[in-house]
N, C-alpha and C positions, 0 to 999 in steps of 0.2 A: 258452890255449883257455879259454873260459868254459863253465860247466855247461850241460847241456841240460835244459830245463824240459819234462817230459813232458806238462804241461797245455797247452803251446803248440805242440808238434811231436812227431811220432812219433820216439822215440829211436832205433829201429832204422834207419829211413830216414835220419835225420840222421847217425848214426855211419857208415853206409855211404857217404853223400855226402862226409863229411869225410875218409874214408879212400880215396876214389875207388874204392869197391866192393871194396877188399881186405879190410876187416874189421880187427879189433884182435888184438894178440898175447895180451893178457890182459884178461879181463872179471871183475869182482868183484861177486858177488851177495851183498848184505848185508841185504836186506829180508826174505827168507824166504817168498816167494810163488812159486807155480808160474809165474805170468806173468813175473816178473822173471828167474827161472831160465831159462825158455825164451828170453827176449829176449837174455840174455847169450850163450846158445848160438848164437843167430842172427847175432850180430855178430862171432863169432870167425873169424879167418882159418884156413886149413889149418895144422894144427900148433899152434893156439892153446890157451890154458889158461883154464879157468873155475875161479876160486877161489870156492867156495861157503861163505860165512861165515854166511848167514842161518839163523835158527832156524825151522824149518818146523812149523806147527801142524796140518798135515794131510798126507795122502799126497802124495808127490812122484813124478811120473812122468818118464821120459826119452823125449821125442818123437823118433822116428827121423828125421822130416823136418827137424828142427832140427840134427841132427848129420850131415847129408848121407849118411844110411844108412851111417854109419861110415867114409865115404871122406874125411872131413875130418881124420882123425888128431887129434882133440881129446883133451885131457886134462882131467879134472874132479878137482879137489882139494877135499876136504871136511875142513876143519880150522878151528878157531876162530882160529888165528893162523898162517897160512902163513909160514914163515921164523922161527918161534919168538919167543923173548923179545926178541931184537935188533930185529926188525921192529916189534914192539909198542912197544918203548922209543922208536924213532924216530918212530912215529906219535904217541905221547903228547907228544913234544917239539914236533912240528908243531902239535898242538892247543894246547899250553901257550903257544907263541909267538904264538898268535892268527893263524896263517897260513891257517887254514881256519875258516869260520863254519858250525858244525854246528847252530845254533839252528833253522833251517828244517826239520830232520829230526824234531825233537821236536814232534809234533802234539797230544799230550795229556799232562796233568800230573795226578798223583794223590798224595795223602798216603799214608803207609805203612799206615795202617789201612784204606785203600781198595784194597789190593793185589789182592784177589780180583776187584774190578771191572776193574782195569787189565789183569790177565791175561785175563779173559774178553773184553774189548774187543779186545785184540791177537790172541788165539787165533782169534776169529771175523772179524777184519779188517773191523770196522764203522766207520762215521763217518769214513772217509778216514784211518784211523790209519796212520802210518808207524812212529814210535818213541814209546814211552811213558817219561816220567820219573817216578820215584818219589822223593818227598821225605820224609825221616824227620821 
């Protein structure tokens, strides 16, 4: 399966189309925005798990309509590394082997002495920022 480009199609509609309306077992939110958090909830099937890894820079709310008024039996896991060190080790091996291209996620680059500007940009989600890279 290829990635879904949110600039070309509605990710929720596309995921529901691909799963024939069933939704997914697990959704991982790693961006840290209300919109992506809600989108992950909306694609979960009954009994699904939302793994929330994102670092949220503002208040996060739980929309009742996205969790089927609690009838969906969803589980929300908020941890930086679900599965612990073993899962992180496996993820790093995938990245190190070049099996996934993460470059498109880094939308902005800053030098270490510009870290204040980098955090401000990310915290306020300006200029289409997804992820920021800091170079020493």
